[in-house]
C-alpha positions as CSV (number, residue, x, y, z in Angstrom):
1,M,18.8,7.1,3.3
2,I,16.0,8.5,1.3
3,V,14.7,6.4,-1.6
4,S,12.0,6.9,-4.1
5,A,9.4,4.6,-5.6
6,W,10.4,3.3,-9.1
7,Y,8.3,1.9,-12.0
8,D,9.7,0.6,-15.3
9,G,6.6,1.6,-17.3
10,H,5.5,-2.0,-17.8
11,S,4.9,-4.1,-14.7
12,T,7.9,-3.9,-12.4
13,Y,8.0,-1.8,-9.3
14,G,10.7,-1.2,-6.7
15,V,12.6,1.6,-4.9
16,R,15.4,3.6,-6.4
17,I,18.6,4.4,-4.5
18,L,20.7,7.4,-5.5
19,D,23.9,6.2,-7.2
20,R,26.1,7.9,-4.6
21,E,24.3,5.9,-1.8
22,V,25.0,2.5,-3.4
23,S,28.6,2.2,-2.4
24,L,27.9,3.6,1.1
25,W,25.2,1.1,2.1
26,F,25.5,-1.9,-0.2
27,R,28.4,-4.4,-0.5
28,P,29.5,-6.1,-3.7
29,E,29.7,-9.5,-2.0
30,W,26.0,-9.4,-1.2
31,E,23.9,-11.4,-3.7
32,T,20.7,-10.4,-2.0
33,V,19.3,-7.9,0.5
34,E,16.4,-8.3,2.9
35,I,13.8,-5.5,3.0
36,R,11.2,-5.2,5.8
37,L,8.1,-3.4,4.6
38,P,6.2,-1.2,7.0
39,D,3.0,-3.3,6.9
40,R,4.4,-6.9,6.9
41,A,6.3,-9.0,9.4
42,D,8.0,-11.3,6.9
43,P,10.9,-9.7,5.0
44,V,11.3,-9.5,1.3
45,E,14.5,-11.0,-0.2
46,I,15.7,-9.1,-3.2
47,P,18.5,-10.1,-5.5
48,L,21.2,-7.5,-6.3
49,T,21.4,-7.7,-10.1
50,E,24.4,-6.7,-12.2
51,S,22.4,-3.7,-13.4
52,F,22.0,-2.6,-9.7
53,W,25.7,-2.0,-9.6
54,H,25.9,-0.4,-13.1
55,G,23.5,2.5,-13.4
56,S,20.2,1.1,-12.4
57,P,20.2,1.0,-8.6
58,E,16.7,-0.2,-8.0
59,L,15.5,-2.9,-5.6
60,R,12.8,-4.6,-7.6
61,S,10.2,-7.1,-6.3
62,P,6.6,-8.2,-6.9
63,R,6.2,-7.8,-3.1
64,I,7.1,-4.1,-3.4
65,K,4.5,-3.7,-6.2
66,E,1.9,-5.4,-3.9
67,F,2.9,-2.9,-1.1
68,F,2.4,0.0,-3.4
69,L,-1.0,-1.3,-4.6
70,R,-2.2,-2.0,-1.1
71,H,-1.5,1.6,-0.2
72,D,-2.7,3.3,-3.5
73,L,0.9,4.3,-4.3
74,A,1.3,2.7,-7.7
75,D,0.0,5.6,-9.7
76,W,2.0,8.8,-9.0
77,P,2.3,12.0,-11.0
78,K,5.1,12.0,-13.5
79,K,8.5,12.7,-11.8
80,E,6.8,12.8,-8.4
81,P,7.3,9.3,-7.0
82,P,6.6,8.6,-3.3
83,Q,9.6,8.7,-1.1
84,F,10.6,6.5,1.8
85,E,13.5,6.1,4.3
86,L,15.5,2.9,3.7
87,E,17.0,2.2,7.1
88,P,20.1,0.0,7.2
89,L,19.8,-2.7,9.9
90,G,23.1,-4.4,9.2
91,R,24.3,-7.4,7.2
92,G,22.3,-6.7,4.1
93,A,19.0,-6.0,6.0
94,F,17.0,-2.8,5.6
95,R,13.7,-1.5,6.8
96,L,11.5,0.6,4.5
97,N,9.9,3.4,6.6
98,W,7.2,5.8,5.7
99,L,8.5,9.3,5.0
100,T,6.1,12.1,5.8
101,R,6.4,14.8,3.2
102,V,7.0,18.2,4.7
103,E,5.5,21.1,2.8
104,G,8.1,22.7,0.6
105,Q,10.5,19.7,0.8
106,Q,12.5,19.1,-2.3
107,T,12.1,15.8,-4.0
108,L,15.1,13.7,-5.0
109,P,16.3,13.9,-8.6
110,L,15.4,10.9,-10.6
111,E,18.9,10.8,-12.0
112,A,22.1,11.3,-9.9
């Protein structure tokens, strides 16, 4: 699935999943998910908050913020966040993959 970088305007960063993708790839019984970042071997464990299920489907973590900062991704033009592929690996594990932007490719809407 394609996800976009997310920032709350204060200090929290993460990746945003489209609302319609949440029920396809995430299970309500999961309390956390594991994300493997492209540049680190150790996975990030991220809690699935109540707001994740009710209109704010972001996976938020200081480790995602650090990833964005390491790769100069933390400051993007308004409404043009970087996009990635979030690859399901099974049992609540995902891999965040780089997504190469193709010229003329449409960006995902910020709201579903």
